[in-house]
MDAnalysis code that builds the backbone (N, CA, C; Angstrom):
import MDAnalysis as mda
import numpy as np

u = mda.Universe.empty(480, n_residues=160, atom_resindex=np.repeat(np.arange(160), 3), trajectory=True)
u.add_TopologyAttr("name", ["N", "CA", "C"] * 160)
u.add_TopologyAttr("resid", np.arange(1, 161))
u.add_TopologyAttr("resname", ["UNK", "UNK", "UNK", "UNK", "UNK", "UNK", "UNK", "UNK", "UNK", "UNK", "UNK", "UNK", "UNK", "UNK", "UNK", "UNK", "UNK", "UNK", "UNK", "UNK", "UNK", "UNK", "UNK", "UNK", "UNK", "UNK", "UNK", "UNK", "UNK", "UNK", "UNK", "UNK", "UNK", "UNK", "UNK", "UNK", "UNK", "UNK", "UNK", "UNK", "UNK", "UNK", "UNK", "UNK", "UNK", "UNK", "UNK", "UNK", "UNK", "UNK", "UNK", "UNK", "UNK", "UNK", "UNK", "UNK", "UNK", "UNK", "UNK", "UNK", "UNK", "UNK", "UNK", "UNK", "UNK", "UNK", "UNK", "UNK", "UNK", "UNK", "UNK", "UNK", "UNK", "UNK", "UNK", "UNK", "UNK", "UNK", "UNK", "UNK", "UNK", "UNK", "UNK", "UNK", "UNK", "UNK", "UNK", "UNK", "UNK", "UNK", "UNK", "UNK", "UNK", "UNK", "UNK", "UNK", "UNK", "UNK", "UNK", "UNK", "UNK", "UNK", "UNK", "UNK", "UNK", "UNK", "UNK", "UNK", "UNK", "UNK", "UNK", "UNK", "UNK", "UNK", "UNK", "UNK", "UNK", "UNK", "UNK", "UNK", "UNK", "UNK", "UNK", "UNK", "UNK", "UNK", "UNK", "UNK", "UNK", "UNK", "UNK", "UNK", "UNK", "UNK", "UNK", "UNK", "UNK", "UNK", "UNK", "UNK", "UNK", "UNK", "UNK", "UNK", "UNK", "UNK", "UNK", "UNK", "UNK", "UNK", "UNK", "UNK", "UNK", "UNK", "UNK", "UNK", "UNK", "UNK", "UNK", "UNK"])
u.atoms.positions = np.array([
    [0.825, -1.184, 0.000],
    [0.000, 0.000, 0.000],
    [0.871, 1.250, 0.000],
    [1.922, 1.245, 0.837],
    [2.819, 2.402, 0.879],
    [3.554, 2.537, -0.440],
    [3.911, 1.398, -1.025],
    [4.586, 1.419, -2.316],
    [3.674, 2.008, -3.391],
    [2.405, 1.639, -3.371],
    [1.438, 2.189, -4.320],
    [1.287, 3.691, -4.114],
    [1.228, 4.114, -2.865],
    [1.145, 5.535, -2.542],
    [2.373, 6.267, -3.071],
    [3.542, 5.650, -2.937],
    [4.779, 6.258, -3.425],
    [4.751, 6.423, -4.933],
    [4.221, 5.422, -5.637],
    [4.132, 5.526, -7.098],
    [3.186, 6.636, -7.526],
    [2.097, 6.793, -6.813],
    [1.152, 7.872, -7.127],
    [1.809, 9.224, -6.885],
    [2.591, 9.331, -5.824],
    [3.262, 10.596, -5.536],
    [4.302, 10.936, -6.595],
    [4.910, 9.931, -7.193],
    [5.918, 10.175, -8.221],
    [5.313, 10.730, -9.503],
    [4.138, 10.328, -9.807],
    [3.497, 10.798, -11.036],
    [2.773, 12.100, -10.732],
    [3.398, 13.200, -11.077],
    [2.852, 14.523, -10.744],
    [1.617, 14.884, -11.560],
    [1.377, 14.164, -12.638],
    [0.216, 14.481, -13.464],
    [-1.097, 14.190, -12.736],
    [-1.080, 13.195, -11.851],
    [-2.297, 12.837, -11.133],
    [-2.547, 13.699, -9.901],
    [-1.547, 14.420, -9.488],
    [-1.665, 15.222, -8.276],
    [-1.941, 16.671, -8.674],
    [-2.992, 17.205, -8.143],
    [-3.394, 18.580, -8.480],
    [-2.459, 19.580, -7.804],
    [-2.099, 19.285, -6.586],
    [-1.266, 20.181, -5.791],
    [0.160, 20.177, -6.352],
    [0.780, 21.327, -6.497],
    [2.127, 21.443, -7.056],
    [3.148, 21.590, -5.924],
    [3.383, 20.493, -5.212],
    [4.411, 20.489, -4.176],
    [5.506, 19.529, -4.601],
    [6.647, 19.690, -3.990],
    [7.775, 18.809, -4.309],
    [7.523, 17.445, -3.672],
    [7.406, 16.429, -4.495],
    [7.059, 15.093, -4.026],
    [8.274, 14.274, -3.563],
    [9.470, 14.742, -3.826],
    [10.657, 13.961, -3.463],
    [10.772, 13.704, -1.956],
    [10.521, 14.684, -1.086],
    [10.592, 14.374, 0.361],
    [9.528, 13.366, 0.798],
    [8.329, 13.471, 0.228],
    [7.284, 12.501, 0.568],
    [7.653, 11.106, 0.080],
    [8.252, 11.032, -1.090],
    [8.697, 9.743, -1.619],
    [9.791, 9.150, -0.724],
    [10.747, 9.969, -0.327],
    [11.825, 9.498, 0.545],
    [11.266, 9.002, 1.882],
    [10.300, 9.730, 2.416],
    [9.670, 9.324, 3.672],
    [8.920, 8.005, 3.510],
    [8.211, 7.852, 2.411],
    [7.464, 6.603, 2.204],
    [8.413, 5.421, 1.990],
    [9.542, 5.640, 1.322],
    [10.536, 4.574, 1.166],
    [11.132, 4.214, 2.518],
    [11.409, 5.200, 3.339],
    [11.952, 4.960, 4.675],
    [10.975, 4.154, 5.537],
    [9.711, 4.529, 5.499],
    [8.686, 3.809, 6.266],
    [8.525, 2.388, 5.739],
    [8.574, 2.224, 4.426],
    [8.484, 0.875, 3.845],
    [9.648, 0.007, 4.303],
    [10.843, 0.556, 4.318],
    [12.012, -0.188, 4.784],
    [11.895, -0.564, 6.246],
    [11.395, 0.354, 7.070],
    [11.210, 0.078, 8.495],
    [10.178, -1.033, 8.707],
    [9.082, -0.973, 7.990],
    [8.059, -2.019, 8.096],
    [8.586, -3.371, 7.616],
    [9.403, -3.360, 6.576],
    [9.993, -4.614, 6.092],
    [10.941, -5.202, 7.137],
    [11.733, -4.360, 7.798],
    [12.652, -4.832, 8.838],
    [11.881, -5.401, 10.028],
    [10.821, -4.740, 10.440],
    [10.004, -5.242, 11.540],
    [9.319, -6.557, 11.172],
    [8.869, -6.652, 9.937],
    [8.251, -7.906, 9.484],
    [9.259, -9.044, 9.478],
    [10.481, -8.771, 9.061],
    [11.528, -9.786, 9.060],
    [11.837, -10.246, 10.483],
    [11.879, -9.313, 11.428],
    [12.128, -9.664, 12.828],
    [11.012, -10.549, 13.370],
    [9.771, -10.221, 13.085],
    [8.644, -11.039, 13.533],
    [8.653, -12.408, 12.873],
    [9.083, -12.477, 11.626],
    [9.174, -13.751, 10.931],
    [10.226, -14.649, 11.581],
    [11.342, -14.059, 11.994],
    [12.384, -14.835, 12.683],
    [11.853, -15.394, 14.003],
    [11.097, -14.606, 14.736],
    [10.490, -15.074, 15.994],
    [9.503, -16.193, 15.706],
    [8.732, -16.043, 14.650],
    [7.785, -17.081, 14.251],
    [8.507, -18.386, 13.928],
    [9.625, -18.313, 13.209],
    [10.363, -19.520, 12.844],
    [10.945, -20.215, 14.079],
    [11.415, -19.450, 15.073],
    [11.908, -20.056, 16.315],
    [10.747, -20.712, 17.051],
    [9.592, -20.054, 17.101],
    [8.417, -20.643, 17.757],
    [8.002, -21.930, 17.057],
    [8.047, -21.935, 15.752],
    [7.715, -23.135, 14.987],
    [8.713, -24.260, 15.279],
    [9.989, -23.916, 15.395],
    [11.028, -24.891, 15.726],
    [10.797, -25.487, 17.114],
    [10.397, -24.650, 18.063],
    [10.130, -25.117, 19.426],
    [8.946, -26.083, 19.439],
    [7.871, -25.730, 18.749],
    [6.679, -26.580, 18.739],
    [6.962, -27.911, 18.042],
    [7.682, -27.882, 16.929],
    [7.972, -29.110, 16.191],
    [8.887, -30.060, 16.962],
    [9.759, -29.534, 17.814],
    [10.726, -30.353, 18.551],
    [10.426, -30.382, 20.046],
    [9.172, -30.293, 20.404],
    [8.792, -30.160, 21.808],
    [9.146, -31.401, 22.620],
    [9.577, -31.128, 23.832],
    [9.819, -32.169, 24.824],
    [8.620, -32.243, 25.759],
    [8.075, -31.082, 26.083],
    [6.908, -30.992, 26.963],
    [5.883, -30.047, 26.365],
    [4.631, -30.324, 26.621],
    [3.524, -29.448, 26.265],
    [2.548, -29.502, 27.430],
    [2.556, -28.432, 28.228],
    [1.787, -28.415, 29.468],
    [1.126, -27.051, 29.610],
    [0.131, -26.983, 30.459],
    [-0.482, -25.700, 30.808],
    [0.118, -25.237, 32.130],
    [0.681, -24.040, 32.118],
    [1.294, -23.482, 33.325],
    [0.235, -22.787, 34.168],
    [0.446, -22.801, 35.483],
    [-0.447, -22.074, 36.370],
    [0.216, -20.813, 36.906],
    [1.552, -20.812, 36.955],
    [2.274, -19.641, 37.430],
    [3.671, -19.655, 36.834],
    [4.199, -18.467, 36.557],
    [5.526, -18.348, 35.972],
    [6.328, -17.378, 36.822],
    [7.540, -17.782, 37.193],
    [8.455, -16.933, 37.941],
    [9.689, -16.745, 37.084],
    [10.025, -15.482, 36.770],
    [11.157, -15.218, 35.900],
    [12.129, -14.291, 36.603],
    [13.422, -14.594, 36.464],
    [14.445, -13.758, 37.072],
    [15.436, -13.362, 35.995],
    [15.604, -12.053, 35.829],
    [16.550, -11.522, 34.859],
    [17.197, -10.284, 35.445],
    [18.499, -10.185, 35.300],
    [19.264, -9.034, 35.777],
    [19.054, -8.794, 37.270],
    [18.894, -9.869, 38.025],
    [18.725, -9.770, 39.469],
    [17.332, -9.379, 39.914],
    [16.406, -9.211, 38.998],
    [15.034, -8.811, 39.330],
    [14.125, -10.018, 39.129],
    [13.373, -10.334, 40.156],
    [12.469, -11.478, 40.103],
    [11.055, -10.971, 39.826],
    [10.388, -11.579, 38.872],
    [9.019, -11.172, 38.564],
    [8.126, -12.400, 38.486],
    [6.886, -12.229, 38.890],
    [5.900, -13.301, 38.858],
    [4.839, -12.946, 37.831],
    [4.434, -13.929, 37.090],
    [3.347, -13.763, 36.147],
    [2.335, -14.846, 36.451],
    [1.264, -14.453, 37.098],
    [0.211, -15.424, 37.404],
    [-0.676, -15.545, 36.172],
    [-0.882, -16.743, 35.774],
    [-1.681, -16.970, 34.581],
    [-2.779, -17.960, 34.917],
    [-3.717, -18.026, 34.061],
    [-4.739, -19.042, 34.202],
    [-4.612, -19.976, 33.014],
    [-3.947, -21.077, 33.235],
    [-3.761, -22.115, 32.223],
    [-3.139, -21.589, 30.937],
    [-1.965, -20.977, 31.037],
    [-1.218, -20.554, 29.867],
    [-0.498, -21.765, 29.296],
    [-0.733, -22.026, 28.045],
    [-0.149, -23.181, 27.386],
    [1.318, -22.894, 27.059],
    [2.199, -23.857, 27.342],
    [3.590, -23.661, 26.967],
    [4.190, -24.928, 26.391],
    [5.148, -24.698, 25.484],
    [5.884, -25.761, 24.829],
    [7.347, -25.605, 25.216],
    [7.991, -26.712, 25.524],
    [9.405, -26.690, 25.864],
    [10.124, -27.627, 24.911],
    [11.225, -27.146, 24.341],
    [12.058, -27.992, 23.495],
    [13.520, -27.701, 23.818],
    [14.405, -28.361, 23.106],
    [15.827, -28.108, 23.325],
    [16.244, -26.757, 22.751],
    [15.361, -26.081, 22.033],
    [15.654, -24.781, 21.443],
    [15.059, -23.608, 22.222],
    [14.176, -23.880, 23.184],
    [13.598, -22.801, 23.949],
    [12.223, -23.128, 24.481],
    [11.545, -22.070, 24.910],
    [10.216, -22.182, 25.508],
    [9.283, -21.241, 24.761],
    [8.104, -21.724, 24.466],
    [7.059, -20.898, 23.867],
    [5.949, -20.780, 24.898],
    [5.783, -19.574, 25.452],
    [4.756, -19.278, 26.455],
    [3.672, -18.434, 25.794],
    [2.618, -19.068, 25.346],
    [1.586, -18.324, 24.628],
    [2.185, -17.774, 23.354],
    [2.420, -16.453, 23.297],
    [3.053, -15.838, 22.125],
    [4.470, -15.356, 22.422],
    [4.953, -15.560, 23.642],
    [6.307, -15.142, 24.019],
    [7.282, -16.279, 23.754],
    [8.405, -15.951, 23.124],
    [9.439, -16.936, 22.818],
    [10.664, -16.660, 23.678],
    [11.100, -17.678, 24.412],
    [12.349, -17.623, 25.161],
    [13.257, -18.657, 24.513],
    [14.308, -18.180, 23.844],
    [15.133, -19.137, 23.121],
    [16.435, -19.393, 23.866],
    [16.910, -20.623, 23.729],
    [18.241, -20.997, 24.186],
    [18.781, -22.061, 23.252],
    [20.082, -22.270, 23.324],
    [20.807, -23.139, 22.394],
    [20.687, -22.621, 20.961],
    [20.403, -21.338, 20.825],
    [20.354, -20.639, 19.534],
    [20.954, -19.251, 19.726],
    [21.693, -18.780, 18.763],
    [22.176, -17.400, 18.800],
    [23.059, -17.056, 19.981],
    [23.855, -17.987, 20.460],
    [24.773, -17.707, 21.557],
    [24.167, -17.784, 22.948],
    [22.909, -18.105, 23.055],
    [22.249, -18.249, 24.355],
    [22.265, -19.729, 24.715],
    [22.930, -20.056, 25.813],
    [23.090, -21.457, 26.223],
    [22.144, -21.811, 27.352],
    [21.672, -23.042, 27.329],
    [20.916, -23.596, 28.447],
    [21.935, -24.099, 29.457],
    [21.881, -23.582, 30.673],
    [22.888, -23.896, 31.683],
    [22.433, -24.999, 32.637],
    [21.152, -24.949, 33.044],
    [20.678, -25.875, 34.068],
    [19.169, -26.080, 33.933],
    [18.733, -27.305, 34.245],
    [17.313, -27.636, 34.257],
    [17.013, -28.355, 35.565],
    [15.978, -27.894, 36.251],
    [15.494, -28.561, 37.460],
    [14.047, -28.956, 37.203],
    [13.731, -30.196, 37.538],
    [12.376, -30.691, 37.319],
    [11.842, -31.261, 38.618],
    [10.637, -30.855, 38.968],
    [9.928, -31.406, 40.106],
    [8.583, -31.932, 39.645],
    [7.859, -32.520, 40.551],
    [6.561, -33.073, 40.161],
    [5.553, -31.985, 39.793],
    [5.781, -30.732, 40.256],
    [4.836, -29.664, 39.941],
    [5.499, -28.417, 39.351],
    [6.786, -28.489, 38.998],
    [7.455, -27.340, 38.391],
    [8.584, -27.802, 37.478],
    [9.033, -26.875, 36.630],
    [10.248, -27.056, 35.837],
    [10.936, -25.699, 35.807],
    [12.248, -25.708, 35.992],
    [13.020, -24.483, 36.103],
    [14.203, -24.536, 35.139],
    [14.495, -23.401, 34.509],
    [15.594, -23.303, 33.551],
    [16.503, -22.150, 33.924],
    [17.794, -22.336, 33.747],
    [18.785, -21.265, 33.852],
    [19.447, -21.207, 32.478],
    [19.457, -20.033, 31.873],
    [19.970, -19.889, 30.517],
    [20.566, -18.502, 30.340],
    [21.332, -18.325, 29.283],
    [21.867, -17.012, 28.963],
    [23.235, -17.090, 28.319],
    [23.833, -15.925, 28.145],
    [25.185, -15.838, 27.623],
    [26.137, -15.855, 28.813],
    [27.417, -15.688, 28.561],
    [28.387, -15.707, 29.645],
    [28.136, -14.646, 30.704],
    [27.699, -13.461, 30.297],
    [27.528, -12.341, 31.224],
    [26.101, -12.197, 31.739],
    [25.135, -12.507, 30.935],
    [23.735, -12.290, 31.298],
    [23.037, -13.630, 31.513],
    [22.827, -13.968, 32.776],
    [22.167, -15.218, 33.137],
    [20.731, -14.906, 33.557],
    [19.788, -15.685, 33.047],
    [18.384, -15.527, 33.394],
    [17.834, -16.873, 33.816],
    [16.746, -16.828, 34.557],
    [16.099, -18.075, 34.949],
    [14.593, -17.914, 34.857],
    [13.942, -19.045, 34.657],
    [12.485, -19.056, 34.610],
    [12.013, -20.338, 35.274],
    [10.967, -20.209, 36.076],
    [10.381, -21.357, 36.766],
    [8.910, -21.415, 36.401],
    [8.487, -22.553, 35.866],
    [7.110, -22.741, 35.435],
    [6.425, -23.718, 36.379],
    [5.369, -23.279, 37.017],
    [4.588, -24.149, 37.892],
    [3.425, -24.713, 37.091],
    [3.216, -26.002, 37.227],
    [2.171, -26.668, 36.453],
    [1.537, -27.755, 37.309],
    [0.624, -28.474, 36.736],
    [-0.011, -29.581, 37.446],
    [0.984, -30.689, 37.744],
    [0.630, -31.560, 38.618],
    [1.526, -32.619, 39.067],
    [1.762, -33.645, 37.953],
    [3.045, -34.006, 37.779],
    [3.465, -35.007, 36.795],
    [3.809, -36.283, 37.552],
    [3.447, -37.408, 36.992],
    [3.770, -38.698, 37.598],
    [5.258, -39.005, 37.514],
    [5.703, -39.943, 38.344],
    [7.119, -40.283, 38.414],
    [7.634, -40.872, 37.103],
    [6.829, -41.680, 36.444],
    [7.244, -42.281, 35.167],
    [7.419, -41.211, 34.093],
    [6.471, -40.286, 34.017],
    [6.569, -39.207, 33.037],
    [7.750, -38.295, 33.350],
    [8.028, -38.078, 34.629],
    [9.170, -37.283, 35.059],
    [10.478, -37.899, 34.564],
    [10.596, -39.206, 34.655],
    [11.796, -39.895, 34.177],
    [11.932, -39.781, 32.657],
    [10.817, -39.896, 31.939],
    [10.851, -39.764, 30.482],
    [11.300, -38.363, 30.060],
    [10.773, -37.349, 30.717],
    [11.136, -35.962, 30.398],
    [12.606, -35.724, 30.708],
    [13.071, -36.244, 31.837],
    [14.478, -36.100, 32.215],
    [15.382, -36.744, 31.170],
    [15.023, -37.913, 30.709],
    [15.818, -38.615, 29.704],
    [15.827, -37.865, 28.370],
    [14.700, -37.306, 27.987],
    [14.640, -36.532, 26.727],
    [15.510, -35.287, 26.802],
    [15.493, -34.593, 27.956],
    [16.362, -33.430, 28.119],
    [17.829, -33.834, 28.029],
    [18.183, -34.929, 28.676],
    [19.566, -35.388, 28.642],
    [19.971, -35.738, 27.217],
    [19.113, -36.417, 26.502],
    [19.414, -36.849, 25.140],
    [19.479, -35.670, 24.163],
    [18.523, -34.738, 24.253],
    [18.422, -33.671, 23.261],
    [19.274, -32.445, 23.570],
    [19.562, -32.180, 24.842],
    [20.346, -30.988, 25.177],
    [21.720, -31.310, 25.740],
    [21.917, -32.532, 26.200],
    [23.189, -32.889, 26.822],
    [23.265, -32.483, 28.279],
    [22.219, -31.879, 28.792],
    [22.173, -31.453, 30.184],
    [21.331, -32.446, 30.976],
    [21.876, -32.890, 32.095],
    [21.135, -33.814, 32.950],
    [20.332, -32.988, 33.949],
    [19.010, -33.008, 33.826],
    [18.176, -32.224, 34.753],
    [18.286, -32.761, 36.174],
    [18.233, -31.830, 37.122],
    [18.184, -32.222, 38.531],
    [16.718, -32.435, 38.909],
    [16.454, -33.552, 39.534],
    [15.088, -33.886, 39.914],
    [14.871, -33.529, 41.383],
    [13.799, -32.788, 41.642],
    [13.408, -32.418, 43.003],
    [12.084, -33.085, 43.308],
    [12.026, -33.778, 44.408],
    [10.792, -34.471, 44.795],
    [9.973, -33.633, 45.725],
])
């Protein structure tokens, strides 16, 4: 649409007003470039989310989320927020938390019967997230632990 508007502005025969159209054209090209860059960024996030869903280790509904970044702890109480966990990251509704991609490493995983906790980040910036969910049986807990070990190389610590 912006491109079409730019083409109309270039053709001075269709415009009754006799103003210099070059600044408007430059502005419309700039806005088009900005929108294209934002679309590309959203597409990259979409592709990571798709990768997480396709390679999921867990798919559970969270009841509460505790996140710690830069020394600040925050709680996000949710009502059955669906989340997917894979060796590439976590998809919480529409929020993507990636690790083992782009220099962000998964450092530690803790699994309990009613929670799962991750520590991830780069060398300098470490973050953690704890997801509280419904109770998981002991057999399923062992399966999830084995999948994490196999797919990420990290042996999760089990808390009873």
